[in-house]
C-alpha positions in Angstrom: -112.5 -14.3 128.5 -113.3 -10.9 127.0 -111.3 -11.8 123.9 -113.0 -15.2 123.4 -116.5 -14.1 124.2 -117.2 -12.0 121.1 -115.6 -14.6 118.9 -117.7 -17.6 120.0 -120.6 -16.4 122.0 -122.8 -15.6 119.0 -121.4 -18.0 116.5 -122.7 -21.3 115.2 -121.1 -24.3 113.8 -119.7 -27.5 115.4 -116.7 -26.0 117.1 -118.6 -22.9 118.4 -121.5 -25.1 119.5 -119.2 -27.4 121.5 -117.5 -24.4 123.2 -120.7 -22.6 123.9 -122.3 -25.8 125.5 -119.2 -26.7 127.6 -118.7 -25.5 131.1 -116.1 -22.8 131.3 -114.1 -21.9 134.4 -112.2 -18.6 134.7 -109.4 -18.5 137.3 -108.8 -14.9 138.4 -107.5 -12.9 141.3 -109.1 -9.7 140.1 -112.5 -10.5 138.4 -115.8 -10.5 140.4 -117.9 -11.9 137.5 -117.4 -13.7 134.2 -120.0 -12.1 132.1 -122.9 -13.7 130.2 -121.2 -16.5 128.3 -123.4 -19.6 128.8 -121.9 -22.1 131.3 -119.2 -19.7 132.7 -118.0 -19.9 136.3 -115.5 -17.9 138.3 -112.8 -19.5 140.4 -111.4 -17.0 142.8 -110.6 -16.4 146.5 -108.1 -17.8 149.0 -108.5 -21.5 148.1 -108.1 -21.6 144.3 -106.1 -24.9 144.6 -109.0 -26.5 146.6 -111.6 -25.3 144.1 -109.6 -26.7 141.2 -109.0 -30.0 143.1 -112.8 -30.3 143.7 -113.4 -29.6 140.0 -111.0 -32.3 139.0 -112.9 -34.8 141.1 -116.2 -34.2 139.2 -117.2 -36.6 136.4 -116.6 -35.4 132.9 -113.7 -34.9 130.5 -110.4 -33.2 130.6 -109.9 -29.6 131.9 -108.3 -27.6 129.1 -106.4 -24.4 129.6 -106.3 -22.2 126.6 -103.8 -19.4 126.3 -102.8 -18.8 129.9 -99.1 -19.5 130.6 -99.5 -18.0 134.1 -102.2 -20.5 135.0 -100.3 -23.4 133.5 -97.2 -22.4 135.5 -99.3 -22.2 138.7 -101.0 -25.5 138.0 -97.6 -27.2 137.5 -96.1 -25.6 140.6 -99.0 -26.8 142.7 -99.1 -30.3 141.4 -102.5 -29.9 139.8 -101.5 -30.6 136.2 -102.1 -34.2 135.1 -101.2 -33.9 131.4 -99.5 -31.3 129.4 -100.2 -31.1 125.7 -97.9 -28.7 123.8 -98.4 -27.8 120.2 -95.0 -26.7 118.8 -95.2 -24.5 115.7 -92.4 -24.2 113.2 -91.7 -20.5 114.2 -88.7 -19.2 116.0 -89.4 -16.4 118.5 -86.5 -14.3 119.8 -88.2 -13.5 123.1 -90.9 -14.9 125.4 -91.7 -16.4 128.7 -90.5 -19.9 129.7 -93.1 -22.5 130.6 -91.7 -23.5 133.9 -90.5 -20.0 134.9 -87.2 -21.2 136.3 -88.6 -24.2 138.2 -87.6 -27.7 137.1 -90.6 -30.0 136.8 -89.6 -33.5 135.5 -91.9 -34.7 132.8 -92.4 -38.0 130.9 -93.1 -37.8 127.1 -96.2 -39.9 126.7 -97.1 -39.4 123.1 -96.3 -37.3 120.0 -98.1 -36.5 116.7 -96.9 -34.5 113.8 -99.1 -32.6 111.2 -98.6 -31.7 107.6 -98.2 -28.0 108.4 -95.1 -28.8 110.5 -96.8 -28.5 113.9 -95.7 -31.1 116.4 -98.0 -32.1 119.3 -96.2 -33.5 122.4 -98.1 -35.0 125.4 -96.3 -35.0 128.7 -97.2 -36.3 132.1 -95.5 -35.0 135.3 -93.2 -37.4 137.1 -93.5 -37.7 140.9 -91.5 -35.0 142.7 
């Protein structure tokens, strides 16, 4: 959040305006507050799964996770991920973390898109375990 806040908090334009107006939820085991970014809320405590499940039951659009492989792994492991959208860039990295962290989570490829820059977007839905 500290990295995104300076970039969007005081910017204008269609993308920044949408991001600033949207509710934002920060999942953390260490933070006690989320700062001053409009619409920011902290999810913490002993029942993070329950809080996320309650959030998923509220009306509105999709819940997007930006840039947290740890949170995506945790959501997948706890059955809280309904859809996984991966953007695959044409770059080979020699090291890095795996998405499932050793766990096998069966997925169904629901849709794909490709872009002129070589990026491929793949949408997956978890299969029942």
